[in-house]
C-alpha positions in Angstrom: 117.1 135.9 161.9 115.3 137.2 164.9 113.6 134.3 166.7 110.8 136.4 168.2 110.0 137.7 164.7 109.9 134.2 163.3 107.6 132.9 166.0 105.3 136.0 165.5 105.0 135.4 161.8 105.0 131.6 161.9 101.2 131.3 162.4 100.4 133.6 159.5 102.6 131.5 157.2 101.5 128.0 158.3 97.8 128.8 158.4 97.6 130.4 155.0 96.4 128.4 151.9 99.6 126.9 150.6 101.4 128.1 153.7 103.5 124.9 154.2 104.9 125.3 150.7 105.8 128.9 151.5 107.4 127.8 154.8 109.5 125.3 152.8 110.7 128.0 150.5 111.5 130.2 153.4 113.6 127.5 155.0 115.6 127.1 151.8 116.1 130.9 151.7 117.2 131.2 155.3 119.5 128.2 154.8 121.5 129.7 151.9 121.7 133.2 153.4 123.2 132.1 156.7 120.2 132.4 159.0 119.8 128.7 160.0 123.4 128.1 161.2 126.0 129.4 163.5 129.7 130.2 162.8 132.4 128.3 164.6 136.0 129.3 164.9 137.2 125.9 164.0 135.5 125.9 160.6 137.7 125.8 157.6 138.5 128.9 155.5 136.4 129.3 152.4 139.2 131.2 150.6 141.4 128.2 151.0 138.6 126.0 149.8 138.0 128.1 146.7 141.8 128.0 145.9 141.8 124.2 146.2 138.8 123.9 143.9 140.5 126.0 141.3 143.6 123.8 141.4 141.4 120.7 140.9 139.6 122.4 138.0 142.8 123.4 136.3 144.1 119.9 136.7 140.9 118.4 135.2 141.2 120.8 132.3 144.7 119.7 131.6 143.6 116.1 131.7 140.7 116.9 129.4 138.3 115.6 132.0 136.4 118.8 132.4 133.8 120.4 130.1 134.5 124.1 129.9 132.2 127.0 129.1 134.8 129.5 128.1 132.5 132.4 127.2 131.3 132.5 130.9 134.5 131.7 132.7 135.9 135.3 132.8 132.6 137.0 133.8 132.8 138.4 137.4 130.5 137.2 140.1 127.6 139.5 140.6 126.2 139.2 144.2 122.7 140.4 144.7 122.9 143.8 146.5 119.8 143.1 148.6 121.3 140.1 150.4 124.2 139.9 152.8 125.9 136.7 153.8 128.1 135.9 156.8 131.6 137.3 156.8 133.0 133.7 156.7 131.1 132.9 153.5 132.0 133.9 149.9 130.0 134.6 146.8 131.0 132.3 143.9 129.3 130.5 141.0 128.4 126.9 140.2 130.6 127.2 137.2 133.6 127.9 139.5 133.1 125.1 141.9 132.0 122.3 139.7 131.2 121.1 136.2 128.1 122.1 134.2 126.4 119.6 132.0 129.1 116.9 132.2 129.4 113.9 129.9 129.8 110.3 130.9 132.0 107.7 129.2 131.2 104.0 129.5 131.2 100.7 127.5 128.2 100.4 125.3 127.0 97.2 126.9 126.9 98.7 130.4 123.6 98.7 132.2 122.9 102.2 133.4 120.1 104.3 134.9 117.6 106.2 132.8 115.4 108.9 134.4 112.6 110.6 132.3 111.3 114.0 133.5 108.4 112.2 135.2 111.0 110.4 137.3 112.4 113.7 138.8 110.7 114.4 142.1 109.2 117.7 143.3 109.3 117.0 147.0 112.3 117.7 149.2 115.0 115.1 148.4 112.4 112.9 146.9 113.3 109.6 145.3 114.1 109.3 141.6 112.1 107.0 139.4 114.8 105.0 137.6 114.7 102.6 134.7 117.6 100.4 133.7 118.8 100.6 130.1 121.8 99.7 128.0 124.2 102.6 127.7 124.5 102.4 123.9 120.7 103.1 123.6 120.8 106.3 125.7 124.3 107.8 125.5 123.3 110.1 122.6 120.4 112.5 122.7 120.0 112.6 126.5 121.4 114.5 129.4 124.2 112.7 131.3 124.6 112.5 135.1 126.1 110.3 137.8 126.0 109.7 141.5 126.5 112.9 143.6 125.4 115.2 140.7 122.6 117.7 141.2 119.9 117.9 138.5 117.3 120.7 137.9 114.4 120.8 135.5 114.9 123.8 133.2 111.6 123.9 131.2 108.3 125.4 132.3 106.3 124.4 134.4 108.7 121.8 135.8 111.2 124.4 136.9 108.6 126.5 138.7 107.3 123.3 140.3 110.7 122.6 141.8 111.6 119.4 140.0 115.2 118.7 141.1 117.2 116.0 142.8 120.6 114.9 144.2 121.6 111.8 142.3 122.4 109.0 144.7 122.4 105.2 144.7 121.8 104.8 141.0 121.0 101.1 140.4 123.5 100.6 137.6 126.9 99.0 137.0 128.9 102.3 137.0 126.7 104.7 139.0 125.9 106.7 135.9 122.9 107.4 133.9 121.1 109.7 131.4 117.7 111.2 131.2 115.5 114.0 129.9 117.1 116.7 127.8 115.3 119.3 129.8 117.7 119.1 132.7 120.5 121.2 134.0 123.3 119.2 135.7 125.9 120.3 138.2 128.7 118.0 139.2 130.9 118.9 142.2 134.7 118.5 141.6 135.7 118.8 145.2 134.6 117.3 148.5 134.3 120.8 149.9 131.1 121.5 148.1 128.2 119.3 149.3 125.7 118.3 146.5 122.9 118.6 149.1 123.8 122.1 149.9 123.8 123.0 146.2 120.4 121.4 146.0 119.1 123.7 148.7 120.4 126.7 146.8 118.7 125.6 143.6 115.4 125.4 145.4 115.7 128.7 147.2 113.9 131.9 146.2 117.4 133.4 146.0 117.8 131.3 142.8 114.3 130.6 141.7 112.7 134.1 141.9 115.1 135.7 139.4 115.3 132.5 137.5 111.7 132.7 136.5 112.3 136.2 135.1 115.3 135.0 133.2 113.6 132.2 131.3 113.5 132.5 127.5 111.3 131.1 124.8 107.6 131.1 124.0 104.8 130.4 126.4 104.6 126.8 127.4 108.2 126.2 126.1 110.2 128.6 128.3 113.5 127.4 129.6 116.0 128.5 132.2 119.2 129.5 130.3 122.5 127.7 131.0 124.1 131.1 131.5 121.9 131.8 134.5 122.2 128.3 135.9 126.0 128.4 135.7 126.7 132.0 136.8 123.9 133.0 139.3 125.8 134.2 142.4 126.1 131.2 144.8 126.7 131.7 148.5 129.4 129.2 149.7 129.9 128.6 153.4 132.7 126.5 155.0 132.3 122.7 154.5 131.5 122.1 158.2 128.7 124.8 158.1 127.3 123.3 154.9 126.9 120.0 156.8 125.1 121.7 159.7 122.8 123.6 157.3 121.8 120.5 155.5 121.1 118.7 158.7 119.0 121.6 160.0 117.0 121.8 156.8 116.3 118.1 156.9 115.1 118.5 160.5 112.8 121.5 159.5 111.5 119.7 156.4 110.5 116.7 158.6 108.7 119.2 160.8 106.9 120.6 157.7 105.9 117.1 156.8 104.3 116.6 160.2 102.6 120.0 160.0 101.3 119.1 156.5 100.0 115.7 157.8 98.3 117.4 160.7 96.6 119.9 158.4 95.5 117.2 156.1 94.1 115.2 159.0 92.4 118.3 160.4 90.9 119.0 156.9 89.7 115.4 156.7 88.0 115.6 160.1 86.5 119.0 159.2 85.1 117.5 156.0 83.7 114.6 157.8 82.1 116.8 160.4 80.7 119.1 157.8 79.2 116.3 155.8 77.8 114.7 159.0 76.2 118.0 160.0 74.8 118.5 156.5 73.3 115.0 156.5 71.7 115.8 159.8 70.1 118.9 158.3 69.0 116.9 155.2 67.4 114.2 157.4 65.0 116.7 159.0 61.4 115.4 158.6 59.6 118.7 159.0 60.2 122.4 158.3 60.2 123.0 162.1 62.9 120.3 162.6 64.8 121.8 159.7 64.7 125.2 161.3 66.4 123.9 164.4 69.0 121.9 162.6 69.8 124.8 160.3 70.3 127.1 163.2 72.9 124.6 164.6 74.6 124.5 161.2 74.7 128.3 160.9 76.1 128.7 164.4 79.1 126.6 163.4 79.8 127.9 160.0 83.3 129.1 160.8 84.2 125.6 162.2 82.7 123.7 159.3 83.7 125.8 156.3 87.3 126.8 155.7 87.5 127.0 151.9 85.2 128.7 149.3 84.7 125.4 147.5 83.2 123.9 150.7 80.1 126.1 150.2 79.1 124.1 147.1 78.0 121.3 149.5 75.8 123.8 151.3 74.2 125.0 148.0 73.5 121.4 147.0 71.9 120.8 150.4 69.6 123.8 149.9 68.5 122.4 146.5 67.9 118.9 148.0 65.9 120.4 150.9 63.7 122.2 148.3 62.9 119.1 146.2 62.1 117.1 149.4 59.5 119.7 150.4 61.4 120.9 153.5 61.7 124.6 152.7 57.9 125.2 152.7 54.7 124.3 154.6 51.2 123.6 153.4 48.9 126.6 153.2 45.2 125.8 153.0 44.6 128.9 151.0 46.8 127.6 148.2 45.2 126.3 145.0 45.4 122.5 144.9 48.1 121.0 142.8 45.4 118.9 141.0 44.0 122.1 139.4 47.5 122.9 138.2 47.8 119.4 136.7 44.5 119.9 134.9 45.8 123.1 133.3 48.9 121.2 132.1 46.8 118.4 130.6 44.6 121.1 128.9 47.6 123.0 127.6 49.2 119.9 126.1 45.9 118.9 124.5 45.6 122.4 122.9 49.1 122.1 121.4 48.4 118.7 120.1 45.1 119.8 118.5 46.8 122.8 116.9 49.6 120.6 115.5 52.3 122.4 117.4 53.6 119.1 118.7 53.5 115.4 117.7 51.2 113.0 119.5 53.5 110.5 121.1 52.5 109.8 124.7 54.6 107.8 127.0 53.1 104.6 128.5 52.3 104.8 132.2 54.7 101.9 132.9 57.5 103.8 131.3 57.5 106.5 134.0 60.7 106.5 136.1 59.7 107.3 139.7 61.7 109.5 142.0 62.3 107.5 145.2 61.8 110.1 147.9 59.2 110.9 150.5 57.1 114.0 149.5 54.5 116.1 151.3 51.0 114.6 150.8 49.7 117.7 149.0 52.4 117.5 146.3 52.2 115.4 143.1 54.8 113.4 141.1 54.5 114.4 137.4 56.6 113.1 134.5 58.4 115.8 132.6 56.5 114.8 129.5 53.3 116.0 131.2 54.9 119.3 132.3 56.8 120.5 129.2 56.8 120.4 125.5 60.2 119.2 124.4 61.6 121.3 121.7 64.9 120.1 120.3 66.9 120.5 117.1 68.3 117.4 115.3 70.4 117.0 112.3 73.5 119.0 111.3 73.8 122.4 112.9 73.8 125.2 110.3 77.1 126.7 109.2 78.6 129.2 111.7 78.8 132.9 110.6 80.8 135.9 112.0 77.6 137.6 112.9 73.8 137.1 112.8 71.6 135.2 115.3 73.3 133.9 118.4 73.7 130.2 118.5 73.4 128.7 122.0 75.4 125.5 122.5 75.9 123.2 125.5 78.9 125.3 126.4 76.7 128.3 127.1 74.3 126.4 129.4 75.7 126.2 132.9 74.0 125.2 136.2 71.5 127.9 136.9 72.7 130.4 134.3 72.9 131.1 130.6 76.4 132.3 129.7 77.0 134.7 126.7 80.4 133.3 126.1 81.6 131.6 123.9 79.7 133.5 121.2 78.8 131.8 118.0 76.3 132.8 115.2 74.3 131.5 112.4 72.6 133.5 109.6 69.0 134.9 109.8 68.0 132.6 106.9 69.5 129.5 108.7 67.7 130.6 111.9 64.3 130.6 110.2 64.8 127.2 108.7 66.5 125.6 111.8 63.9 126.7 114.3 60.8 125.5 112.6 60.2 123.0 115.4 59.5 125.9 117.8 61.0 129.0 119.3 62.3 129.5 122.9 60.3 131.8 125.1 61.1 133.8 128.3 60.5 131.4 131.2 61.5 128.3 129.3 64.2 126.0 130.6 67.3 124.9 128.6 68.5 121.4 129.5 71.7 119.8 128.3 71.4 116.2 127.4 75.2 115.5 127.0 78.6 117.0 127.5 77.8 118.0 130.1 74.6 116.2 131.2 72.0 117.9 133.3 72.9 121.6 133.2 69.7 123.7 133.4 69.3 127.4 132.8 66.3 129.7 132.8 65.6 132.0 129.8 65.0 135.4 131.5 65.4 137.9 128.6 65.3 138.2 124.8 64.9 134.6 123.6 65.9 135.3 120.0 68.6 132.8 119.6 69.1 129.4 117.9 69.7 126.2 119.8 72.4 123.7 118.8 72.3 120.0 119.4 72.4 118.5 122.9 70.1 121.2 124.2 66.4 120.7 124.8 64.1 123.7 125.3 61.6 122.7 128.0 58.4 124.8 127.4 55.8 124.5 130.2 52.2 123.7 129.2 50.8 125.8 132.1 51.8 128.5 134.6 54.6 126.5 136.2 57.3 128.5 138.2 60.1 127.3 136.1 62.8 128.7 138.5 61.4 126.3 141.1 61.5 123.4 138.5 65.1 124.4 137.6 66.1 124.3 141.3 64.6 120.8 141.6 66.4 119.6 138.5 69.7 120.9 139.7 69.4 119.1 143.1 71.7 116.2 143.8 68.6 114.0 144.1 67.4 114.7 140.6 70.9 114.7 139.2 71.4 111.1 140.5 68.1 110.1 138.8 69.6 111.5 135.6 72.8 109.6 135.9 71.0 106.4 136.8 69.0 106.7 133.5 71.8 107.9 131.3 74.1 105.9 128.9 77.7 106.1 128.0 81.0 105.3 129.8 83.0 108.6 129.8 80.5 111.2 128.4 77.1 110.5 130.0 74.1 111.3 128.0 70.3 110.8 128.1 67.8 110.4 125.2 64.9 112.8 125.1 62.5 109.8 125.2 64.0 108.7 128.5 64.1 112.2 129.9 60.4 112.6 129.3 59.7 109.7 131.6 61.5 111.1 134.6 59.3 112.4 137.4 59.5 115.8 139.0 57.8 116.7 142.3 55.3 119.5 141.9 53.8 121.5 144.8 50.9 124.0 144.5 51.7 127.0 142.4 51.8 129.5 145.4 54.1 127.1 147.3 56.4 127.0 144.3 56.8 130.8 144.7 57.5 130.5 148.4 60.1 127.8 147.7 61.9 130.0 145.2 62.0 132.9 147.6 63.4 130.6 150.4 66.0 129.1 148.1 67.2 132.6 147.0 67.5 133.7 150.6 69.5 130.7 151.5 71.7 131.0 148.4 72.4 134.6 149.4 73.7 133.3 152.7 75.8 130.8 150.8 77.2 133.6 148.6 78.0 135.8 151.6 79.7 132.9 153.3 81.7 132.1 150.2 82.7 135.8 149.8 83.8 135.9 153.4 85.9 132.8 152.9 87.5 134.3 149.8 88.3 137.5 151.7 89.8 135.5 154.6 91.9 133.5 152.1 93.1 136.6 150.3 94.0 138.3 153.6 95.7 135.1 154.8 97.7 135.0 151.6 98.8 138.6 152.0 99.8 138.1 155.6 101.8 135.0 154.7 103.6 136.7 151.8 104.4 139.8 153.9 105.7 137.5 156.7 107.9 135.6 154.2 109.2 138.8 152.7 110.0 140.3 156.1 112.0 137.2 157.1 113.8 136.4 153.9 113.9 139.6 151.8 112.2 137.8 148.9 108.8 139.0 147.9 106.5 136.3 146.4 105.2 137.4 143.0 101.7 138.8 143.3 99.2 139.6 140.5 98.9 143.3 139.8 96.2 144.7 142.0 93.3 146.4 140.4 93.0 150.1 141.3 90.6 150.5 144.2 87.6 152.5 143.3 87.4 155.7 145.4 84.1 156.3 147.1 82.3 159.6 146.5 82.0 160.3 150.2 84.4 159.6 153.1 83.5 158.9 156.7 85.6 161.1 159.0 84.2 160.1 162.3 84.4 156.8 164.2 81.9 154.0 163.5 80.1 152.8 166.7 78.5 149.6 167.6 74.7 149.7 167.7 72.5 146.7 168.7 74.7 143.6 169.1 73.8 141.1 166.4 72.8 137.6 167.4 75.1 134.6 166.6 73.0 133.8 163.5 73.4 137.1 161.8 76.1 137.7 159.2 77.4 141.0 160.6 81.2 140.9 160.1 81.6 144.7 160.6 79.7 144.8 163.9 81.6 141.7 165.0 84.9 143.6 164.4 83.6 146.6 166.3 82.6 144.4 169.2 86.1 143.1 169.4 87.5 146.7 169.5 85.4 148.2 172.4 82.6 149.1 170.1 84.2 151.9 168.2 86.7 152.2 165.3 87.7 154.6 162.6 86.1 153.7 159.3 89.4 153.3 157.5 90.7 150.9 160.2 87.4 148.9 160.0 87.7 148.7 156.2 91.2 147.5 156.3 90.3 144.8 158.8 87.3 143.8 156.7 89.7 143.1 153.9 87.4 143.5 150.9 86.9 146.0 148.1 85.7 149.5 149.1 82.3 149.0 147.4 81.8 145.7 149.2 82.7 147.4 152.5 80.1 150.2 151.9 77.4 147.7 150.8 78.0 145.7 154.0 78.1 148.8 156.1 74.7 149.9 154.7 73.2 146.5 155.5 74.4 146.5 159.1 73.3 150.1 159.6 69.9 149.2 158.3 69.6 146.4 160.8 70.8 148.7 163.6 73.9 146.7 164.3 76.0 149.8 163.6 74.9 153.3 164.5 74.1 155.4 161.4 76.7 158.2 160.9 75.2 161.7 160.9 75.5 163.7 157.6 78.0 166.0 159.3 80.3 163.0 159.8 80.8 162.6 156.0 82.6 164.7 153.5 83.0 164.8 149.7 86.1 163.1 148.3 87.6 164.5 145.1 91.2 163.1 145.3 92.1 159.9 143.5 92.6 156.7 145.5 90.5 154.9 148.1 89.7 156.8 151.2 87.4 155.7 153.9 
């Protein structure tokens, strides 16, 4: 292995998501292909070692102390053509240097080790979890092993997860044991083959990559065949070199442990810093103060957010800022919230008079207050005064293969109404089931259990039936229900829900209790402004999340390429979707326009600035790392803002060939 190449690729591997795991695999691979050790003239001859092992094997066969697999013994070794091993090494098979699936013999009353599959470690040379049992109780129906054997899980997903071990220091009378039937076992028959070196081979991509393709059986029950385990070409170095390889791998694995610990500590500190920064933003006491603290947050996005899932905290912050009244300011031209409240009272009264809802008002003392500070021009209004609660009780009508769509709690997700899974009831059942009222565009659907507190806005054709555990919240007046939905999805309101719910595992809330919960309500025009501000901030969150996804994907590709370059093993990738070709192709360089400020999300202009302000479009797209449509959408945005100079019409041409050209 070229040391300079390794150092050049090391950063790509370690910094990628799951990079340490890839680094470990690479170490195993380099170990068993001769790249981690040096040859020495005084090392023993492997040919002599193999001859000695064969003599031992034949003796054990004569003494009937060796379990043979005759159908495999005469098959030749088939070395992989893509890998070369040092001249002093030899290709052989585990079947030829040890015993496969051996059996133990011991008195029935012996106390021996028992290891279930859960006791087999996944980490490098991890400790076994051992139980002590009487031999008579486990000698039949289980896999046998003893000290110095090597075991490997053969069933999915345990094999892919690397469950394997070198058996040492069994706490039993005879140093033997038994365990899960889903184990392959290798037992060395000569001191010239180190169990720990065999273990490295079984964990290496050289063995695992093709092993995954060789598994047989149905999904969820696939197993690695004994044929593959016993006959996969095994690279055998001299004993002295095996010892040096094992020592070097242990040293490098200890380094991986330290790197992993450092990454975890870095991630822990980053999480703490991000949460502290978000708390500082949420503690702002005015829109002006919020603007300053948000600017500081945005300027440090790259340092605070490193994974797409981190952005969920930012989304929650936006929703919390909205319900606390920090995303808008009072406008004296706005209609007072008292007039809106009067319309709600009037709307509810009209429905009661028309018999469209039952007269069952909550007592004033029943209202559950929301314990937050609000702007003085807002009001706290219980949900019962804002919405008519339309719910459907009793047994849900029988499902049909077609008809009227039935919306269940599974379809209502935070902020959106999903079409899947699709269920139906008949038109006749729909008319009977929905006599309590029909959903309308602009209503909110609220889940009262499993899961609790998901809210979705009805934005199009509301002809569907609602199953149990969903309440249709139909406003009495001209409420901006998207604003109300954002408030309800905020961590502040969700905590109020949890505090007033019942149940240990599956939390739920009764409609009567839900009606008593307060919701902050600003003037109607301010509701519209809040929705607009939330959508803009959510767009920023989406762009940040997309950027983090692209960074992750690029990092994964770089790490995989680096590992393949160093080891010759390509990590399995999902089949890439064909890239959609644009109808036009830029044939001139893209040039930097007005330099964006630090707050702007301008990844293309930033890349141009790092390359003297000019790049070919294809190079810029490749460095951008996204789909071609996403690239052109981003390019259009940055040209619009003047961050990139607009290409002249003559600098574009029609593209008719298949494939992605930029």
